[in-house]
PLY file of the C-alpha trace (Angstrom):
ply
format ascii 1.0
element vertex 543
property float x
property float y
property float z
element edge 542
property int vertex1
property int vertex2
end_header
-140.70 69.39 64.40
-139.64 67.04 67.20
-136.65 64.72 67.37
-136.57 61.78 69.74
-133.45 61.08 71.82
-130.54 59.60 69.90
-130.21 55.85 70.44
-128.40 52.99 68.79
-130.57 52.19 65.75
-132.45 48.92 65.47
-134.81 47.75 62.73
-137.78 48.55 64.96
-136.67 52.01 66.08
-134.77 53.53 63.18
-137.71 55.49 61.75
-139.71 56.30 64.86
-136.93 57.21 67.28
-133.96 58.49 65.32
-134.90 60.39 62.21
-137.08 63.52 62.01
-140.43 62.80 60.32
-139.94 65.66 57.84
-136.60 64.18 56.81
-138.12 60.72 56.34
-140.95 62.07 54.20
-138.59 64.03 51.99
-136.27 61.05 51.57
-139.21 58.81 50.57
-139.97 61.17 47.73
-136.31 61.70 46.84
-135.24 58.04 46.91
-138.25 56.37 45.31
-137.69 52.62 45.04
-134.32 52.91 46.82
-135.91 54.23 50.01
-136.08 50.91 51.87
-132.45 50.08 51.09
-131.45 53.58 52.17
-133.27 53.23 55.50
-131.66 49.87 56.15
-128.27 51.60 56.14
-129.31 53.18 59.45
-129.79 49.73 60.94
-126.12 48.82 60.68
-124.57 48.71 64.12
-121.08 49.37 62.77
-119.68 52.44 61.07
-116.95 52.54 58.49
-113.62 53.94 59.61
-110.72 54.95 57.39
-107.19 56.27 57.52
-105.03 57.70 54.78
-101.26 57.42 54.64
-99.47 60.76 54.59
-96.85 60.65 51.80
-95.16 63.73 53.27
-94.12 61.52 56.19
-92.90 58.51 54.21
-90.30 60.39 52.17
-87.82 59.46 54.90
-88.13 55.87 53.70
-87.07 56.71 50.16
-83.37 55.96 49.72
-82.27 58.74 47.36
-81.72 62.19 48.84
-84.00 64.72 47.19
-85.96 62.16 45.19
-89.73 62.31 45.46
-91.22 59.16 47.00
-94.02 57.33 45.22
-97.48 58.39 46.34
-98.88 54.88 46.02
-97.45 51.93 47.95
-100.42 49.62 47.41
-98.62 47.59 44.73
-95.51 46.94 46.80
-94.86 43.54 48.31
-93.80 42.99 51.90
-90.82 40.94 50.71
-89.03 43.90 49.15
-85.89 45.32 50.82
-86.29 47.20 54.08
-85.08 50.46 52.54
-88.02 50.44 50.13
-91.23 52.38 50.95
-92.94 49.01 51.40
-91.40 49.25 54.87
-94.26 51.61 55.63
-96.57 48.63 55.33
-94.82 47.05 58.29
-95.43 50.21 60.31
-99.11 50.34 59.37
-99.50 46.64 60.10
-98.65 47.39 63.72
-101.49 49.94 63.83
-104.41 48.33 61.98
-105.12 44.64 61.71
-105.99 44.41 58.01
-104.12 46.10 55.16
-106.00 44.14 52.49
-109.07 46.41 52.55
-108.23 49.60 50.61
-110.63 52.49 50.11
-111.14 52.46 46.32
-111.14 56.20 45.58
-108.11 57.30 47.62
-104.46 56.28 47.31
-102.94 54.46 50.27
-106.15 54.66 52.27
-107.55 51.75 54.24
-110.65 50.76 56.13
-110.00 49.67 59.68
-112.08 47.86 62.26
-113.74 48.84 65.51
-111.03 46.98 67.41
-108.23 49.15 65.95
-107.18 52.36 67.71
-104.95 54.27 65.27
-105.62 57.56 67.05
-103.93 56.16 70.16
-100.62 55.36 68.47
-97.36 57.35 68.29
-97.42 57.12 64.48
-100.56 59.26 64.53
-98.76 61.95 66.52
-95.83 61.67 64.11
-98.13 62.38 61.16
-97.77 59.03 59.40
-101.49 59.02 58.60
-104.70 60.99 58.90
-107.90 59.43 60.24
-110.79 60.36 57.96
-114.28 59.15 57.13
-113.91 57.17 53.87
-116.42 59.13 51.75
-114.82 62.41 52.86
-111.63 61.42 51.02
-113.34 61.60 47.61
-113.69 65.37 46.96
-109.95 66.11 47.16
-109.31 63.29 44.70
-111.48 65.12 42.16
-109.76 68.45 42.84
-106.56 66.83 41.50
-104.14 69.40 42.94
-100.67 69.39 41.37
-97.21 70.54 42.53
-96.62 74.23 41.90
-100.29 75.24 41.75
-102.03 77.88 43.86
-104.86 76.14 45.70
-107.52 77.28 48.18
-109.44 75.08 50.60
-112.14 77.57 51.54
-113.91 75.71 54.38
-111.00 73.61 55.53
-111.36 72.53 59.18
-110.47 70.10 60.60
-107.94 69.55 57.80
-108.63 66.21 56.15
-109.08 67.59 52.66
-106.34 70.21 53.10
-103.83 67.58 54.15
-104.87 65.41 51.21
-104.41 68.36 48.85
-101.03 69.19 50.41
-99.85 65.62 49.87
-100.65 65.93 46.17
-98.75 69.23 45.97
-95.56 67.67 47.46
-94.52 70.90 49.17
-94.53 72.92 45.94
-96.81 75.86 45.18
-99.16 77.51 47.66
-102.06 76.17 49.68
-104.35 78.54 51.57
-106.43 76.62 54.13
-109.22 78.81 55.46
-111.67 78.34 58.31
-114.08 81.00 59.51
-114.58 79.62 63.06
-111.53 80.52 65.23
-111.34 77.39 67.38
-111.76 75.17 64.32
-109.03 77.16 62.56
-106.72 76.32 65.47
-107.45 72.59 65.06
-106.83 72.93 61.32
-103.47 74.58 61.95
-102.46 71.87 64.41
-103.26 69.12 61.91
-101.35 70.81 59.10
-98.35 71.08 61.42
-98.58 67.44 62.52
-98.68 66.27 58.91
-95.57 68.22 57.93
-97.16 70.61 55.42
-94.58 73.25 54.46
-96.36 75.28 51.77
-99.62 76.23 53.52
-100.99 79.31 55.21
-103.97 78.91 57.55
-106.37 81.84 57.58
-109.39 82.64 59.74
-111.51 84.71 57.36
-115.03 84.88 56.00
-115.11 84.00 52.28
-115.80 87.55 51.08
-112.95 88.95 53.17
-110.60 86.38 51.68
-111.81 87.19 48.17
-110.83 90.83 48.67
-107.22 89.69 49.17
-107.01 87.09 46.40
-108.91 88.22 43.28
-108.62 85.72 40.40
-105.66 84.17 42.21
-106.14 80.41 42.54
-105.78 77.58 40.05
-108.09 75.33 42.05
-110.56 75.81 44.89
-112.14 73.27 47.20
-115.49 74.23 48.72
-116.50 71.58 51.24
-119.50 73.61 52.29
-120.91 73.70 55.82
-124.22 71.90 55.54
-127.12 70.32 57.40
-125.06 67.14 57.80
-127.72 64.62 56.81
-125.04 62.27 55.51
-123.49 62.17 58.99
-126.62 61.32 60.99
-125.30 57.82 61.74
-122.11 59.12 63.32
-122.94 62.64 64.50
-125.77 63.03 66.98
-125.41 66.83 66.98
-126.18 67.01 63.25
-129.30 64.96 63.86
-130.50 67.07 66.76
-129.89 70.37 64.94
-131.65 69.33 61.73
-134.76 71.12 60.51
-136.20 72.08 57.11
-135.48 75.69 58.04
-131.81 74.90 58.71
-131.55 73.17 55.34
-132.66 76.41 53.69
-130.23 78.46 55.79
-127.41 76.20 54.61
-128.53 76.45 50.99
-128.57 80.26 51.16
-125.11 80.24 52.73
-123.84 77.97 49.93
-124.78 80.67 47.43
-122.68 83.26 49.23
-119.69 80.95 49.64
-119.72 79.90 45.98
-119.96 83.49 44.79
-116.91 84.36 46.89
-115.06 81.36 45.47
-115.80 82.57 41.95
-114.11 85.89 42.74
-110.91 84.04 43.67
-110.74 81.40 40.92
-108.80 82.36 37.83
-110.25 81.60 34.41
-109.56 78.05 33.34
-109.50 76.99 36.99
-111.29 74.10 38.69
-113.77 74.32 41.57
-114.90 71.24 43.50
-118.05 71.62 45.60
-118.98 68.99 48.15
-121.33 68.47 51.07
-122.14 65.67 53.49
-125.88 66.08 53.10
-128.63 64.55 50.96
-130.73 67.73 50.69
-131.27 68.69 47.02
-131.56 72.37 47.96
-127.99 72.28 49.30
-126.58 69.98 46.62
-127.95 70.00 43.08
-129.85 73.18 43.90
-126.71 75.05 44.96
-124.94 74.12 41.72
-127.94 74.94 39.53
-128.35 78.36 41.14
-124.61 79.02 40.83
-124.60 78.13 37.13
-127.56 80.44 36.58
-125.62 83.30 38.18
-122.31 82.35 36.55
-122.85 80.99 33.02
-119.08 81.05 32.46
-118.85 77.76 34.40
-119.57 74.25 33.22
-119.83 70.90 34.97
-116.88 68.61 34.29
-117.78 64.99 33.65
-115.48 62.87 35.78
-115.25 59.09 36.19
-117.05 57.44 39.09
-115.46 55.03 41.52
-117.16 51.78 42.58
-120.32 52.46 44.58
-120.71 56.08 43.44
-123.81 57.00 41.44
-124.82 59.90 39.19
-126.78 62.63 40.98
-130.00 64.14 39.65
-128.01 67.03 38.15
-126.15 65.50 35.22
-122.41 65.23 35.72
-122.49 65.49 39.52
-122.02 62.63 41.97
-123.79 61.02 44.90
-122.24 58.78 47.53
-125.08 56.88 49.20
-124.49 54.94 52.43
-126.49 51.96 51.16
-124.41 51.69 47.99
-120.86 52.00 49.29
-118.86 51.65 52.49
-119.00 55.22 53.69
-121.36 57.99 54.72
-123.39 60.27 52.44
-121.71 62.87 50.23
-122.42 65.00 47.17
-119.69 66.18 44.75
-119.71 68.55 41.78
-116.65 69.41 39.68
-116.83 72.75 37.87
-114.54 74.43 35.34
-114.38 78.20 34.89
-114.29 78.87 31.18
-111.41 80.86 29.72
-112.35 84.05 27.90
-110.54 85.56 24.92
-109.34 88.34 27.24
-107.75 85.85 29.62
-106.09 83.97 26.75
-104.50 87.15 25.43
-103.19 88.00 28.90
-101.90 84.50 29.71
-98.55 84.63 31.43
-99.00 88.26 32.43
-98.03 89.18 35.98
-101.42 90.86 36.28
-103.02 87.42 36.52
-100.99 86.46 39.58
-100.12 88.70 42.48
-96.38 89.14 42.88
-94.62 88.96 46.21
-95.35 92.06 48.21
-92.70 94.12 49.96
-93.04 93.14 53.60
-91.99 95.13 56.62
-91.56 91.85 58.51
-89.10 90.35 55.99
-85.98 88.84 57.55
-82.83 90.74 56.58
-79.38 91.64 57.85
-78.54 90.53 61.38
-81.82 88.63 61.73
-80.97 86.57 58.66
-77.44 85.90 59.91
-78.77 84.83 63.31
-81.34 82.49 61.77
-78.82 81.00 59.34
-76.25 80.39 62.06
-78.84 78.88 64.40
-80.25 76.51 61.79
-76.80 75.19 60.89
-76.35 74.08 64.49
-79.46 71.88 64.15
-79.72 70.75 60.53
-77.26 70.04 57.75
-75.91 72.95 55.76
-77.74 72.01 52.56
-80.98 71.75 54.54
-80.42 75.19 56.03
-79.89 76.51 52.50
-83.22 74.95 51.47
-85.06 76.44 54.44
-83.58 79.89 53.90
-83.86 79.96 50.13
-87.11 78.18 49.23
-89.55 80.94 50.14
-89.80 84.28 51.90
-88.63 84.63 55.49
-90.68 86.69 57.93
-90.26 87.64 61.57
-93.23 88.43 63.77
-91.84 89.59 67.12
-89.81 86.58 68.33
-91.07 84.06 65.76
-89.54 83.21 62.38
-91.70 81.92 59.52
-91.21 80.88 55.92
-93.99 81.53 53.44
-94.23 80.45 49.79
-93.18 83.00 47.20
-95.72 84.87 45.12
-98.08 85.97 47.87
-99.75 89.37 47.92
-99.63 91.34 51.13
-100.84 89.53 54.24
-101.68 92.79 55.97
-105.24 92.76 57.25
-105.63 88.98 57.04
-106.42 87.01 60.18
-103.66 84.40 60.18
-103.68 81.27 62.29
-100.54 79.85 60.68
-98.34 82.24 58.70
-96.61 79.56 56.67
-93.99 77.20 58.10
-93.06 78.20 61.65
-89.28 77.80 61.90
-88.69 78.68 65.52
-88.69 81.24 68.31
-86.07 83.47 69.90
-85.93 82.85 73.65
-83.32 84.60 75.78
-81.33 85.44 72.64
-81.22 81.77 71.62
-83.07 80.06 68.79
-85.50 77.28 69.69
-86.68 75.23 66.69
-90.43 74.81 66.32
-92.44 71.62 66.48
-93.64 72.41 62.95
-90.05 72.42 61.69
-89.40 68.97 63.17
-92.36 67.56 61.22
-91.22 69.29 58.03
-87.83 67.55 58.10
-86.70 64.16 56.96
-84.29 62.33 59.29
-81.41 62.79 56.84
-81.75 66.57 57.20
-81.03 66.77 60.94
-77.52 66.72 62.37
-78.48 64.51 65.31
-81.28 61.97 65.75
-82.54 60.05 68.78
-84.76 57.18 67.62
-87.45 55.68 69.87
-89.64 52.61 69.66
-93.41 52.87 69.32
-94.11 50.12 71.85
-95.32 50.63 75.38
-92.12 49.41 76.99
-90.91 49.79 80.55
-87.85 51.64 81.78
-85.90 48.44 82.25
-86.78 46.85 78.92
-84.25 46.40 76.14
-86.90 46.54 73.41
-85.69 48.55 70.45
-87.38 50.45 67.65
-89.01 48.45 64.88
-86.75 50.43 62.54
-83.47 51.24 64.20
-80.46 53.41 63.47
-78.85 50.99 60.99
-82.04 50.75 58.95
-82.57 54.51 59.04
-79.06 54.98 57.67
-79.93 52.52 54.93
-83.19 54.33 54.15
-81.64 57.75 53.80
-78.37 56.76 52.16
-76.55 58.32 55.08
-73.12 57.02 54.08
-73.32 59.19 50.94
-73.82 62.41 52.88
-70.92 64.81 53.33
-71.91 65.33 56.97
-73.30 62.06 58.37
-76.12 62.37 60.85
-75.58 61.08 64.37
-78.34 58.48 64.82
-78.78 56.96 68.27
-81.28 54.28 69.25
-82.81 54.67 72.71
-83.74 51.16 73.91
-86.16 50.82 76.79
-87.83 54.20 76.28
-90.92 54.38 74.09
-92.31 57.25 72.06
-95.47 56.98 74.16
-93.55 58.17 77.19
-91.97 61.00 75.20
-95.40 62.16 74.01
-96.55 62.11 77.65
-93.74 64.55 78.50
-91.09 62.30 80.08
-87.33 62.64 79.61
-84.61 60.02 79.18
-80.90 59.59 79.83
-78.53 59.40 76.88
-74.86 59.98 76.20
-73.84 62.06 73.22
-72.98 65.50 71.93
-75.01 68.22 73.58
-77.48 70.19 71.49
-80.73 69.76 69.61
-81.83 66.29 68.48
-84.61 65.36 66.11
-86.64 62.79 68.05
-88.03 60.06 65.79
-90.23 57.03 66.29
-89.11 54.21 64.00
-87.49 56.82 61.78
-90.52 59.14 61.57
-90.17 62.69 62.86
-91.83 63.28 66.23
-90.37 66.47 67.74
-87.29 68.04 69.32
-85.21 67.20 72.34
-82.18 69.00 73.73
-79.36 66.97 75.26
-77.34 68.44 78.12
-75.56 66.69 80.97
-76.66 63.26 79.79
-80.36 64.15 79.99
-82.62 64.69 76.97
-84.94 67.58 77.78
-88.40 67.07 76.34
-89.52 69.87 73.99
-92.67 68.13 72.82
-95.31 70.92 73.04
-97.09 70.85 76.37
-100.44 71.43 74.71
-100.01 68.25 72.66
-98.80 65.97 75.45
-101.07 63.08 76.34
-101.09 59.49 77.51
-101.61 57.06 74.63
0 1
1 2
2 3
3 4
4 5
5 6
6 7
7 8
8 9
9 10
10 11
11 12
12 13
13 14
14 15
15 16
16 17
17 18
18 19
19 20
20 21
21 22
22 23
23 24
24 25
25 26
26 27
27 28
28 29
29 30
30 31
31 32
32 33
33 34
34 35
35 36
36 37
37 38
38 39
39 40
40 41
41 42
42 43
43 44
44 45
45 46
46 47
47 48
48 49
49 50
50 51
51 52
52 53
53 54
54 55
55 56
56 57
57 58
58 59
59 60
60 61
61 62
62 63
63 64
64 65
65 66
66 67
67 68
68 69
69 70
70 71
71 72
72 73
73 74
74 75
75 76
76 77
77 78
78 79
79 80
80 81
81 82
82 83
83 84
84 85
85 86
86 87
87 88
88 89
89 90
90 91
91 92
92 93
93 94
94 95
95 96
96 97
97 98
98 99
99 100
100 101
101 102
102 103
103 104
104 105
105 106
106 107
107 108
108 109
109 110
110 111
111 112
112 113
113 114
114 115
115 116
116 117
117 118
118 119
119 120
120 121
121 122
122 123
123 124
124 125
125 126
126 127
127 128
128 129
129 130
130 131
131 132
132 133
133 134
134 135
135 136
136 137
137 138
138 139
139 140
140 141
141 142
142 143
143 144
144 145
145 146
146 147
147 148
148 149
149 150
150 151
151 152
152 153
153 154
154 155
155 156
156 157
157 158
158 159
159 160
160 161
161 162
162 163
163 164
164 165
165 166
166 167
167 168
168 169
169 170
170 171
171 172
172 173
173 174
174 175
175 176
176 177
177 178
178 179
179 180
180 181
181 182
182 183
183 184
184 185
185 186
186 187
187 188
188 189
189 190
190 191
191 192
192 193
193 194
194 195
195 196
196 197
197 198
198 199
199 200
200 201
201 202
202 203
203 204
204 205
205 206
206 207
207 208
208 209
209 210
210 211
211 212
212 213
213 214
214 215
215 216
216 217
217 218
218 219
219 220
220 221
221 222
222 223
223 224
224 225
225 226
226 227
227 228
228 229
229 230
230 231
231 232
232 233
233 234
234 235
235 236
236 237
237 238
238 239
239 240
240 241
241 242
242 243
243 244
244 245
245 246
246 247
247 248
248 249
249 250
250 251
251 252
252 253
253 254
254 255
255 256
256 257
257 258
258 259
259 260
260 261
261 262
262 263
263 264
264 265
265 266
266 267
267 268
268 269
269 270
270 271
271 272
272 273
273 274
274 275
275 276
276 277
277 278
278 279
279 280
280 281
281 282
282 283
283 284
284 285
285 286
286 287
287 288
288 289
289 290
290 291
291 292
292 293
293 294
294 295
295 296
296 297
297 298
298 299
299 300
300 301
301 302
302 303
303 304
304 305
305 306
306 307
307 308
308 309
309 310
310 311
311 312
312 313
313 314
314 315
315 316
316 317
317 318
318 319
319 320
320 321
321 322
322 323
323 324
324 325
325 326
326 327
327 328
328 329
329 330
330 331
331 332
332 333
333 334
334 335
335 336
336 337
337 338
338 339
339 340
340 341
341 342
342 343
343 344
344 345
345 346
346 347
347 348
348 349
349 350
350 351
351 352
352 353
353 354
354 355
355 356
356 357
357 358
358 359
359 360
360 361
361 362
362 363
363 364
364 365
365 366
366 367
367 368
368 369
369 370
370 371
371 372
372 373
373 374
374 375
375 376
376 377
377 378
378 379
379 380
380 381
381 382
382 383
383 384
384 385
385 386
386 387
387 388
388 389
389 390
390 391
391 392
392 393
393 394
394 395
395 396
396 397
397 398
398 399
399 400
400 401
401 402
402 403
403 404
404 405
405 406
406 407
407 408
408 409
409 410
410 411
411 412
412 413
413 414
414 415
415 416
416 417
417 418
418 419
419 420
420 421
421 422
422 423
423 424
424 425
425 426
426 427
427 428
428 429
429 430
430 431
431 432
432 433
433 434
434 435
435 436
436 437
437 438
438 439
439 440
440 441
441 442
442 443
443 444
444 445
445 446
446 447
447 448
448 449
449 450
450 451
451 452
452 453
453 454
454 455
455 456
456 457
457 458
458 459
459 460
460 461
461 462
462 463
463 464
464 465
465 466
466 467
467 468
468 469
469 470
470 471
471 472
472 473
473 474
474 475
475 476
476 477
477 478
478 479
479 480
480 481
481 482
482 483
483 484
484 485
485 486
486 487
487 488
488 489
489 490
490 491
491 492
492 493
493 494
494 495
495 496
496 497
497 498
498 499
499 500
500 501
501 502
502 503
503 504
504 505
505 506
506 507
507 508
508 509
509 510
510 511
511 512
512 513
513 514
514 515
515 516
516 517
517 518
518 519
519 520
520 521
521 522
522 523
523 524
524 525
525 526
526 527
527 528
528 529
529 530
530 531
531 532
532 533
533 534
534 535
535 536
536 537
537 538
538 539
539 540
540 541
541 542
C-alpha cells in the first residue's frame, strides 16, 4: 500500500492524494449511499475546534463557602450580578469570539473559530478550560461518573476524558487515570494538575498489570482504546501515514486484550464505555461483538443519541460521522456488567472493595505536625483541616501527597502522580506545590495577589478584569473568620508571570496564591518588597 504526501484537501485531490486506496475501497462498501457525502467531509478546509469549561476552576465564583457550583452555566444571562457564575461568561468572552455556539453533547462546551487562540491565554494555564476535539467529549458524557464513585480511565492520555470525568466527580471518590506510554503519562499528569483534580492517581501501567492490583474494584471504566485513527485523518497526518489494513487488525487484536483486562477490574453492576476515533468495523463493532462472545455477562445499554449522532451497525452502539455532525469520527458503546446472585448476596461486603492498606509511607508524628504547621502558614485553618483530614497522607522522600481513602496497596505500581501533591521539603522548609495552588479556591488561601490577563506594560495602570473587591464578593470573604489578604497588582499581567518574571509589591512576607482574575495560577513568595516567582520552570512560556 502506498500513501501520497499529505496536502490540504481539495475536491480534485481528496481521493487520489490523501487517502489510502484500501481505505477508500473499504469505506465505499461500508458507507453505501452515504459514501459521497462522507468523502465531501474531507474537502472542508476548516476543522472544528472546541473547548470545555472546567467546573473545578469556577467554584471560586460561587458565593457560598463550601457550596458546590452549578455544572452548567449555559442558561445564565450576562446581566446577572457579578458574583454569580455567569461572570465566567465574561472571562470566556475575552478568549473566544462567539459563546452562542455550544457543543450539544457536552455541558459548558463551545465551538471556537480559527481566529481564536485559547491555548495562548493565561486562563488556559490557570485551568479554566480544556481544549478538546468536539466529538471526543461524547464518551465521558455516556460514562456518567458520579461523586463518590471509583472510576478508571484505562487509556487516559492526554487527559481530556479524565478531566471531564473528574469534573463530574467534584473531587469526591477515586479516579485512576492510566497511560501505558511514559511520556504520554507525564502529559496526562500535567493536565490533571493544571485542571485542579484532587482525587486522581496517574499510573503508568499496562492494562493486565493494573488489573492485578484492582480486581473487581471500579464502579465505572472508560476505555478510549488506541486505534488506527481513521476518524482523525483530517487533523492528524501521522495517523494517515501510519494507516494500513494490517495495522487495523493489530489495533483490533489489542482491543481484545484491553477489554479483557477492563472486565477483570469492573465490579458487577458496573458500567464500561468503549470508544475509538476510527471507522474500522473490526476495531469498533467487531471489538464489542467479540467481547460479548467472550463475556456473556455483559449487555449493551441503550442510551439516547445527541443531534447528529447515528446508530452503528451493532444495535445500541453509536457512530459519530464527520459528514453528519460538527466533529471528527468516533464510535461509542456503553456496556453494563450484569449482577449475579452471588454479588447481590455479598453487596456491601468489604470483600467487594479493597480497604485502605497499611502504608509504610504514611505521614505520622513529627511529619504530620510539620505539615500541619506549614500549611497553616499558607492557607486558612479550616482549609488545612480539609487537606489533612480528607484522605490519606503519604511522604515519599521530601514530597508530601494526599491520596483518596479506600485504596489497596500502591506497592509495585508505576505511579506518575501519587494523588494530590501537597509540597516539598527544601532546606527544612515546606514549599507548596503547583498542584496545591490549582486545587485551592481563592477563599482558602491566607494571602492572594491578583493579576490581569491582558498583555500590559510595566508602566500601565490596567487592572484585572475581576479585581480584589469582586473576588471578596464572589467568595463571601467578609463572612470568614480569618479574611484573606487580597491585593491587586496593576500594570503586571499574568502573561509575564507565566514567562517567569517577578514584580514589586508591598505586603506581609510569605506565600501568596497568585491568581488571574480570581482564578488560581500558582505560588509566589513575597520578601523585601519583591514577589519571587515559583511558577514551575518547566511550564514557563511566552503567551
